C-alpha positions as CSV (number, residue, x, y, z in Angstrom):
1,M,-73.8,-40.3,-41.7
2,I,-72.0,-38.7,-44.1
3,R,-72.0,-35.0,-42.1
4,K,-70.5,-36.6,-39.2
5,V,-67.7,-38.5,-41.4
6,Y,-66.9,-35.5,-43.9
7,Q,-66.9,-32.8,-41.8
8,S,-64.7,-32.5,-38.7
9,P,-64.8,-29.3,-36.6
10,A,-61.2,-29.4,-36.8
11,G,-60.9,-29.4,-40.6
12,G,-58.9,-32.7,-40.1
13,R,-58.8,-36.0,-41.7
14,S,-61.4,-38.3,-40.4
15,P,-61.0,-41.7,-38.8
16,G,-64.0,-43.4,-41.0
17,V,-62.2,-42.2,-44.2
18,P,-58.2,-42.1,-44.1
19,Q,-57.9,-42.7,-47.3
20,L,-59.4,-39.3,-48.0
21,S,-57.2,-37.0,-45.9
22,V,-55.1,-36.0,-48.4
23,I,-57.7,-34.7,-50.5
24,G,-59.3,-33.2,-47.9
25,R,-56.7,-30.6,-47.0
26,L,-56.6,-29.6,-50.4
27,P,-58.7,-26.2,-50.7
28,S,-62.4,-26.8,-51.7
29,P,-61.9,-25.4,-56.1
30,I,-59.2,-27.9,-56.1
31,I,-61.2,-30.8,-54.2
32,Y,-64.4,-29.4,-57.1
33,L,-61.7,-30.4,-59.6
34,V,-60.5,-33.6,-58.6
35,A,-64.2,-35.1,-58.3
36,V,-64.6,-33.1,-61.9
37,V,-61.6,-34.9,-63.4
38,A,-62.6,-38.5,-61.6
39,T,-66.0,-38.2,-63.4
40,K,-64.9,-37.4,-67.0
41,G,-61.9,-40.3,-66.4
42,M,-64.1,-42.8,-65.2
43,S,-66.4,-41.5,-68.0
44,L,-63.6,-42.5,-70.6
45,V,-62.6,-46.0,-68.8
46,T,-66.1,-47.4,-69.4
47,L,-66.0,-46.9,-73.1
48,P,-63.8,-49.7,-74.0
49,I,-65.9,-52.2,-71.5
50,M,-68.9,-51.4,-73.1
51,A,-66.7,-51.9,-76.4
52,V,-66.1,-55.4,-75.6
53,Y,-69.4,-56.1,-74.6
54,L,-71.6,-54.4,-77.3
55,P,-71.5,-55.0,-80.9
56,P,-71.6,-51.4,-82.9
57,T,-75.0,-52.2,-83.6
58,A,-76.6,-52.4,-80.0
59,Y,-74.2,-49.5,-79.0
60,G,-75.8,-47.2,-82.0
61,Q,-79.3,-47.8,-80.6
62,Y,-77.9,-47.0,-76.7
63,D,-77.0,-43.8,-77.7
64,V,-79.4,-42.4,-79.4
65,A,-81.4,-43.6,-76.9
66,V,-79.1,-41.5,-74.6
67,S,-79.6,-38.4,-76.7
68,F,-83.3,-38.7,-76.1
69,V,-83.1,-39.2,-72.9
70,E,-80.6,-36.1,-72.9
71,F,-83.2,-33.6,-74.4
72,I,-85.8,-34.5,-71.9
73,L,-83.5,-33.9,-69.3
74,L,-82.9,-30.6,-69.8
75,I,-86.5,-29.8,-70.7
76,L,-87.4,-30.9,-66.9
77,G,-83.6,-29.8,-65.4
78,L,-85.5,-26.9,-64.9
79,A,-82.0,-24.9,-64.7
80,I,-82.3,-25.7,-61.4
81,G,-78.5,-25.6,-60.5
82,P,-78.1,-22.1,-61.6
83,T,-81.6,-20.7,-59.8
84,L,-80.4,-21.9,-56.8
85,I,-77.4,-20.1,-57.4
86,R,-79.0,-16.8,-58.6
87,F,-81.3,-16.6,-56.0
88,A,-79.7,-18.2,-52.8
89,S,-76.6,-16.7,-53.9
90,T,-77.4,-12.9,-53.1
91,A,-79.1,-13.5,-50.3
92,T,-78.6,-11.6,-46.8
93,T,-79.0,-14.0,-44.7
94,D,-78.6,-17.7,-44.0
95,A,-82.1,-18.3,-43.1
96,D,-83.1,-16.7,-46.5
97,K,-80.6,-18.9,-48.4
98,R,-82.3,-21.7,-46.5
99,R,-85.6,-20.6,-47.4
100,C,-84.7,-20.6,-50.7
101,A,-83.6,-23.5,-51.0
102,R,-86.7,-25.3,-49.0
103,E,-89.1,-24.0,-51.6
104,L,-87.2,-24.3,-54.8
105,L,-86.8,-28.4,-53.4
106,G,-90.4,-28.6,-52.9
107,T,-91.7,-26.7,-55.7
108,L,-89.0,-29.0,-58.4
109,L,-90.4,-32.2,-56.6
110,G,-94.5,-31.0,-57.4
111,L,-93.1,-29.6,-61.3
112,V,-91.0,-33.3,-61.8
113,V,-93.7,-35.6,-60.8
114,V,-96.7,-33.3,-63.1
115,A,-94.5,-33.1,-65.7
116,G,-92.3,-36.4,-65.6
117,A,-94.8,-38.8,-66.2
118,P,-96.3,-38.3,-69.6
119,A,-92.5,-38.4,-70.4
120,V,-92.0,-41.5,-68.4
121,I,-95.2,-43.1,-70.2
122,F,-95.2,-42.4,-73.7
123,G,-91.0,-41.8,-74.2
124,P,-90.2,-45.3,-75.9
125,Y,-93.7,-45.0,-78.2
126,L,-91.5,-41.7,-79.4
127,L,-88.6,-43.2,-80.0
128,D,-90.3,-46.7,-81.7
129,S,-91.3,-43.9,-84.0
130,L,-88.3,-42.9,-84.7
131,G,-86.9,-46.3,-85.4
132,I,-85.0,-47.2,-82.4
133,E,-86.3,-50.2,-81.0
134,T,-85.7,-50.2,-77.1
135,E,-87.4,-52.9,-74.2
136,H,-89.7,-50.4,-72.6
137,T,-89.2,-51.1,-69.0
138,A,-86.3,-50.3,-69.3
139,M,-86.6,-47.4,-71.1
140,R,-89.1,-46.1,-68.8
141,V,-86.3,-46.7,-65.5
142,L,-84.0,-45.0,-67.7
143,I,-86.4,-41.4,-68.3
144,A,-87.4,-41.8,-64.9
145,G,-83.6,-40.9,-63.7
146,S,-83.4,-38.4,-66.1
147,T,-87.0,-36.5,-64.6
148,V,-85.4,-36.6,-61.4
149,A,-81.6,-36.0,-62.5
150,A,-82.8,-31.9,-61.6
151,I,-83.1,-33.1,-58.0
152,V,-79.8,-34.7,-58.0
153,E,-78.6,-30.9,-59.1
154,L,-80.1,-28.8,-56.6
155,P,-78.6,-30.5,-53.2
156,L,-75.2,-30.9,-55.0
157,V,-75.6,-27.2,-56.0
158,W,-76.2,-26.5,-52.4
159,L,-73.4,-28.1,-51.2
160,R,-71.1,-25.8,-53.0
161,L,-72.9,-23.3,-52.0
162,K,-72.0,-24.2,-48.3
163,D,-69.1,-24.9,-49.6
164,K,-69.0,-28.4,-48.3
165,A,-66.4,-29.7,-50.7
166,M,-65.7,-33.0,-48.9
167,V,-69.3,-34.3,-49.2
168,F,-69.9,-33.2,-52.5
169,F,-66.5,-35.4,-53.8
170,A,-68.3,-38.6,-51.7
171,V,-70.8,-37.6,-53.7
172,V,-70.1,-37.4,-56.9
173,M,-67.7,-40.3,-56.7
174,A,-70.0,-42.0,-55.3
175,R,-72.3,-42.2,-58.0
176,T,-69.5,-42.0,-60.5
177,L,-68.0,-45.3,-59.4
178,A,-71.8,-47.2,-58.7
179,Q,-72.8,-46.3,-62.4
180,A,-69.7,-48.1,-63.4
181,L,-69.9,-50.9,-61.4
182,L,-73.5,-51.9,-61.7
183,M,-72.6,-51.6,-65.8
184,W,-69.8,-53.8,-65.5
185,L,-72.3,-56.2,-63.6
186,A,-75.4,-55.6,-66.3
187,L,-72.8,-56.1,-69.5
188,S,-70.9,-58.8,-68.5
189,H,-73.8,-60.7,-67.2
190,G,-75.5,-60.2,-70.4
191,Y,-78.3,-57.8,-70.4
192,G,-76.9,-55.7,-73.2
193,V,-78.3,-52.8,-73.5
194,A,-81.7,-53.0,-71.2
195,G,-79.2,-53.4,-68.3
196,L,-77.4,-50.4,-69.4
197,M,-80.4,-48.5,-69.2
198,I,-81.9,-49.9,-65.6
199,T,-78.8,-49.4,-64.1
200,N,-77.8,-46.0,-65.2
201,G,-81.5,-44.9,-64.2
202,S,-81.7,-47.0,-61.2
203,V,-78.7,-45.1,-59.6
204,L,-79.9,-42.0,-60.5
205,I,-83.3,-42.4,-58.6
206,A,-81.4,-43.7,-55.9
207,L,-79.0,-40.5,-55.6
208,A,-82.0,-38.3,-56.0
209,V,-83.8,-40.2,-53.0
210,V,-81.3,-39.6,-50.7
211,L,-80.1,-36.4,-51.6
212,A,-83.4,-35.1,-51.2
213,L,-83.5,-36.1,-47.9
214,M,-80.0,-35.0,-47.2
215,Q,-81.4,-31.5,-48.2
216,I,-84.7,-31.6,-46.3
217,R,-83.2,-32.7,-42.9
218,D,-80.3,-29.5,-43.9
219,T,-83.4,-27.0,-45.4
220,G,-86.6,-28.6,-44.5
221,I,-88.8,-28.9,-47.6
222,S,-91.9,-26.4,-48.9
223,V,-93.6,-25.4,-51.7
224,S,-93.8,-21.1,-53.1
225,H,-95.3,-19.7,-55.9
226,R,-92.3,-16.9,-55.4
227,A,-90.0,-20.5,-56.1
228,L,-92.3,-20.9,-58.7
229,M,-92.1,-18.0,-60.4
230,Q,-88.2,-17.9,-60.1
231,I,-88.4,-20.8,-62.2
232,I,-90.3,-19.4,-65.0
233,G,-88.5,-16.3,-65.0
234,F,-85.1,-17.2,-65.1
235,G,-84.7,-21.0,-65.1
236,V,-86.6,-21.3,-68.3
237,P,-84.9,-19.2,-70.9
238,I,-81.5,-20.7,-69.6
239,V,-82.9,-24.0,-70.4
240,G,-83.8,-22.5,-73.6
241,A,-79.9,-21.2,-74.4
242,D,-79.4,-25.1,-73.1
243,L,-81.6,-26.8,-75.6
244,A,-79.9,-25.2,-78.2
245,L,-76.6,-26.3,-77.0
246,F,-78.1,-29.2,-77.4
247,G,-79.1,-28.2,-81.2
248,L,-75.3,-27.8,-81.9
249,G,-74.3,-31.2,-80.0
250,N,-76.3,-34.4,-79.4
251,A,-79.2,-33.9,-81.0
252,N,-78.0,-34.7,-84.8
253,R,-78.1,-38.3,-83.6
254,L,-82.1,-38.0,-83.3
255,F,-82.0,-37.4,-86.7
256,M,-79.8,-40.2,-87.9
257,P,-82.2,-43.2,-87.7
258,G,-83.6,-44.3,-91.1
259,H,-80.9,-42.4,-92.7
260,V,-77.6,-43.7,-90.7
261,P,-76.5,-47.6,-90.1
262,S,-76.7,-47.7,-86.3
263,D,-72.9,-49.4,-86.4
264,V,-72.0,-45.6,-88.1
265,I,-74.0,-44.3,-85.2
266,A,-72.4,-45.9,-82.4
267,H,-69.0,-44.6,-84.5
268,F,-69.9,-41.4,-84.6
269,G,-71.6,-41.4,-81.4
270,L,-68.0,-42.9,-79.3
271,A,-65.8,-39.7,-81.5
272,M,-68.1,-37.3,-80.6
273,R,-67.2,-38.5,-76.4
274,F,-63.2,-38.8,-77.6
275,A,-63.6,-35.0,-78.4
276,L,-65.0,-34.3,-75.4
277,V,-62.2,-35.6,-73.6
278,M,-60.7,-31.4,-74.8
279,S,-62.3,-30.3,-71.7
280,L,-60.3,-32.1,-69.1
281,A,-57.4,-30.5,-70.7
282,T,-59.5,-26.3,-70.6
283,S,-61.8,-27.0,-67.1
284,P,-58.6,-26.0,-65.0
285,F,-58.5,-22.8,-66.4
286,D,-62.0,-23.2,-67.3
287,L,-62.7,-23.2,-63.1
288,W,-60.5,-20.4,-62.5
289,W,-61.1,-17.4,-65.2
290,M,-64.8,-17.9,-66.2
291,P,-66.1,-16.0,-62.9
292,K,-63.7,-13.2,-62.9
293,R,-63.5,-12.2,-66.6
294,I,-66.4,-9.7,-66.8
295,A,-65.0,-8.3,-63.0
296,I,-61.4,-7.6,-65.6
297,L,-62.9,-6.0,-68.2
298,Q,-63.9,-3.5,-66.0
299,K,-60.5,-2.7,-64.1
300,P,-57.7,-0.5,-66.0
301,G,-55.8,-2.8,-69.1
302,G,-58.8,-5.0,-68.3
303,F,-59.3,-5.5,-72.2
304,E,-55.5,-6.0,-72.6
305,E,-55.3,-8.8,-69.8
306,S,-58.7,-10.4,-71.1
307,A,-57.0,-11.2,-74.7
308,R,-53.8,-12.6,-72.9
309,M,-56.1,-14.8,-71.6
310,W,-57.8,-15.8,-74.5
311,S,-54.6,-16.8,-75.8
312,I,-53.8,-18.9,-73.5
313,A,-57.5,-20.6,-73.6
314,L,-56.6,-20.8,-77.5
315,A,-53.0,-22.3,-76.7
316,I,-54.5,-24.7,-74.8
317,V,-56.8,-25.7,-77.2
318,V,-54.6,-26.8,-80.1
319,L,-52.3,-28.8,-77.8
320,A,-55.4,-30.3,-76.3
321,G,-56.6,-30.1,-80.0
322,A,-53.6,-32.1,-81.5
323,A,-53.1,-34.3,-79.0
324,V,-56.7,-36.0,-79.3
325,A,-57.2,-36.1,-83.3
326,L,-53.7,-37.5,-83.6
327,G,-53.5,-39.9,-80.6
328,G,-57.3,-40.8,-80.1
329,P,-57.0,-43.2,-83.2
330,I,-53.8,-45.1,-81.7
331,I,-55.9,-45.8,-78.2
332,V,-58.6,-46.9,-81.0
333,H,-56.8,-49.0,-82.2
334,V,-55.1,-50.4,-79.5
335,V,-57.9,-50.6,-76.4
336,L,-61.3,-51.2,-78.8
337,P,-62.2,-54.2,-80.5
338,A,-61.8,-53.9,-84.6
339,S,-65.4,-53.4,-85.5
340,Y,-65.0,-49.4,-83.6
341,V,-62.0,-49.1,-85.9
342,G,-65.2,-46.8,-87.7
343,I,-64.0,-44.2,-84.7
344,N,-61.1,-42.5,-86.4
345,D,-62.7,-41.7,-89.7
346,Y,-64.8,-38.6,-87.8
347,L,-62.5,-38.1,-84.6
348,A,-60.3,-35.3,-86.7
349,P,-63.4,-33.4,-87.8
350,L,-65.5,-33.6,-84.4
351,V,-61.7,-32.5,-82.5
352,A,-62.0,-29.3,-84.3
353,I,-65.7,-28.3,-83.8
354,Q,-65.3,-29.0,-80.0
355,S,-62.1,-26.4,-80.5
356,L,-64.4,-24.1,-82.1
357,H,-67.2,-24.9,-79.1
358,I,-64.5,-24.0,-76.1
359,L,-62.7,-21.4,-78.2
360,T,-66.5,-19.8,-78.6
361,I,-66.5,-20.1,-74.4
362,F,-63.5,-17.9,-74.3
363,T,-64.3,-15.3,-76.8
364,N,-68.1,-14.6,-75.9
365,V,-67.5,-12.1,-72.9
366,G,-68.3,-9.3,-73.9
367,S,-72.1,-10.9,-74.9
368,Y,-71.7,-12.0,-71.1
369,A,-71.3,-8.8,-70.3
370,R,-74.2,-7.4,-71.5
371,A,-77.5,-6.3,-68.7
372,N,-79.6,-8.4,-70.1
373,G,-79.1,-11.9,-71.7
374,G,-81.2,-11.0,-75.1
375,Y,-78.2,-11.3,-76.7
376,V,-76.7,-14.6,-75.8
377,F,-80.3,-16.4,-76.3
378,A,-80.7,-14.8,-79.7
379,I,-77.3,-16.0,-81.3
380,E,-77.4,-19.7,-79.1
381,V,-81.3,-20.1,-80.8
382,T,-79.6,-18.9,-84.1
383,S,-76.9,-21.3,-84.0
384,A,-78.9,-24.1,-83.3
385,L,-81.7,-23.4,-85.6
386,I,-78.7,-23.2,-88.2
387,A,-77.7,-26.7,-87.4
388,V,-80.9,-28.6,-87.1
389,A,-81.9,-27.7,-90.7
390,G,-78.6,-28.5,-92.1
391,Y,-79.2,-32.1,-89.8
392,L,-82.9,-32.3,-91.8
393,I,-81.3,-31.7,-94.8
394,L,-77.6,-33.2,-95.3
395,I,-78.3,-36.3,-93.0
396,P,-80.6,-38.0,-95.4
397,M,-77.7,-36.6,-98.1
398,M,-74.6,-37.3,-96.6
399,G,-75.2,-39.5,-93.4
400,V,-73.6,-38.7,-90.7
401,Y,-70.9,-36.3,-93.0
402,G,-73.8,-34.2,-93.5
403,A,-74.1,-33.9,-89.4
404,I,-70.7,-32.9,-89.1
405,V,-71.1,-30.2,-91.8
406,S,-74.3,-28.9,-89.9
407,M,-72.3,-28.8,-86.5
408,A,-69.1,-26.4,-88.3
409,A,-71.8,-24.3,-89.9
410,G,-73.6,-23.7,-86.1
411,Q,-70.2,-23.2,-84.7
412,V,-68.4,-20.8,-87.2
413,V,-71.3,-18.7,-87.0
414,R,-71.7,-19.1,-83.1
415,F,-68.6,-18.3,-82.9
416,M,-68.9,-14.9,-86.0
417,L,-71.8,-13.4,-83.7
418,H,-70.5,-14.0,-80.8
419,L,-67.2,-12.2,-81.8
420,R,-69.3,-9.5,-83.4
421,F,-71.9,-8.5,-80.9
422,G,-69.2,-8.7,-78.0
423,Y,-66.7,-6.6,-79.4
424,E,-69.8,-3.9,-79.1
425,L,-68.8,-3.8,-75.4
426,A,-65.2,-5.5,-74.9
427,P,-63.2,-5.0,-78.2
428,L,-60.5,-6.7,-77.1
429,P,-57.2,-7.1,-79.1
430,Y,-57.1,-10.1,-79.8
431,P,-54.2,-11.6,-81.6
432,W,-55.4,-12.6,-84.8
433,M,-51.6,-13.1,-86.8
434,S,-50.4,-15.2,-84.2
435,A,-53.5,-17.2,-83.8
436,V,-54.4,-17.9,-87.7
437,I,-50.6,-19.2,-88.2
438,I,-51.5,-21.6,-85.5
439,T,-54.7,-23.4,-85.8
440,A,-53.4,-23.4,-89.8
441,A,-50.4,-25.2,-89.0
442,T,-52.2,-27.2,-86.5
443,V,-54.9,-28.8,-89.5
444,V,-51.4,-29.3,-91.9
445,L,-49.7,-31.2,-89.4
446,V,-53.0,-33.4,-88.4
447,A,-54.3,-33.5,-92.2
448,I,-50.8,-35.5,-92.7
449,A,-50.2,-37.3,-89.9
450,P,-49.4,-41.2,-91.0
451,P,-52.2,-43.9,-90.7
452,H,-53.2,-45.2,-87.5
453,E,-52.2,-48.7,-88.2
454,W,-48.8,-47.2,-87.9
455,L,-48.5,-47.0,-84.6
456,G,-45.0,-46.3,-83.5
457,W,-44.3,-43.8,-86.5
458,R,-47.9,-42.0,-85.0
459,F,-46.9,-41.6,-81.9
460,L,-43.1,-40.6,-82.2
461,Y,-45.5,-37.9,-84.9
462,S,-47.8,-36.8,-82.4
463,G,-44.6,-35.8,-80.0
464,V,-42.9,-33.8,-82.7
465,V,-45.9,-32.1,-83.6
466,L,-47.1,-30.6,-80.1
467,F,-42.9,-29.8,-80.0
468,I,-43.9,-27.7,-83.3
469,L,-47.1,-26.5,-82.3
470,L,-45.5,-25.3,-78.7
471,F,-42.4,-23.1,-81.0
472,L,-45.0,-21.6,-82.2
473,I,-47.0,-20.7,-79.6
474,V,-44.2,-18.8,-78.2
475,A,-42.4,-17.2,-81.5
476,T,-45.7,-16.1,-82.4
477,G,-46.0,-14.6,-79.9
478,L,-49.6,-16.1,-78.9
479,V,-48.5,-16.7,-75.5
480,K,-45.5,-14.5,-74.3
481,M,-43.6,-16.1,-71.8
482,P,-42.7,-13.8,-68.5
483,D,-38.7,-12.4,-68.5
484,E,-38.1,-14.2,-65.5
485,I,-38.1,-17.3,-67.0
486,W,-36.5,-16.1,-70.5
487,Q,-33.6,-14.7,-68.2
488,R,-33.3,-18.5,-66.3
489,L,-33.1,-20.0,-69.6
490,R,-30.8,-17.4,-70.7
491,A,-28.6,-18.0,-67.8
492,R,-29.0,-21.9,-68.8
493,V,-27.4,-21.9,-72.3
494,G,-24.3,-19.1,-71.0
495,Y,-26.6,-16.5,-73.7
496,Q,-25.8,-12.8,-71.6
């Protein structure tokens, strides 16, 4: 039914869903981008809903439980998406592509059953040992949803490989809307944290069943030793790198129970979610530049072009970071209940850490251009170990600020190591003077901002700061405007 509705042979509008006809005429990359932005945007919409129905103490416990589930998801996800892309995209025939997808799906199902059952059974007891009390049945449903998340990811990646953009869009939007609707129904009827766990887990389980059946209908299903070796040899090292990034980020909540009150954990967790809004600003540039950045290095003038793109990325990060750090407290003050105003205590430093994380992604091209991923793995693991060591030592001493210091230390080391070892292979001419001036100006301007209670003044100040930063970006030459634009501006003001 989905294929019949969304795939018309002529590529025209589908009579079954006329509201999607405009989206259906967009290029596939734009459709994927719309799906990603809509999903992340909906997650922001749901934050005020949760804040209205959940007190900070309950949300803090839920946030720790979700961090635990994310840990399980990373392990049992087995990096199945990148593995499918690696082996199916390089297959020479369509039959080989289908065979690869078929074997990975069957092998993945077997691994999920074997490894997921202990997680579902014993996971709630492990959370109890961390000092987080959850309703065990609800927690098991959420863990079960996380164990089958890889079964959701594999068919979605297959849809992208087959360039079925509209089917991908429909599935992603259906999942997002179902989670948002069921979450609201559960909270509004008083089911609290347990209701959130059950609805989120149930949506993932139902979607895994539907997508697995779609995949089986398209490619079939089988189990093979070859697929198992592909998962172990290619996917498991990526899982290790992903776990390292988890250690740099959401893992900090697992070290807080017993040292940090649940309501403070909630404020910290929501501040991290607000900081992640920056990815909405950088994702279009990310999606466009990342697939081609390594190939550019091999071309004449590739180093200069890569440095220019790094400058553009820095400009986007600075503007987005300033906007979130200055505007986020206004949104918190206006939209969320007064019990969540503590978010503002942690937002600015977390935005700074997220900015460095994003900038590192645009700086690590030299590390990723190497013949093997050993450098990348070593750098990510080293950075994560520094952060985790900080959580163990500093959170008992400093609470939430110990987590912030630990994350910052890990991200700084990660940035410096990628810069150092990447520079050996790709010595890009980074505009350091401009970068330092603009970064320092951003930190100072955010630090002296009016209090968030002064809504009008802070809003006006935010606009002035963004204008100043935009001026500095151009004046320092960080981002050079094309000569054609300069000529038009000069013509407008009558300058010869």
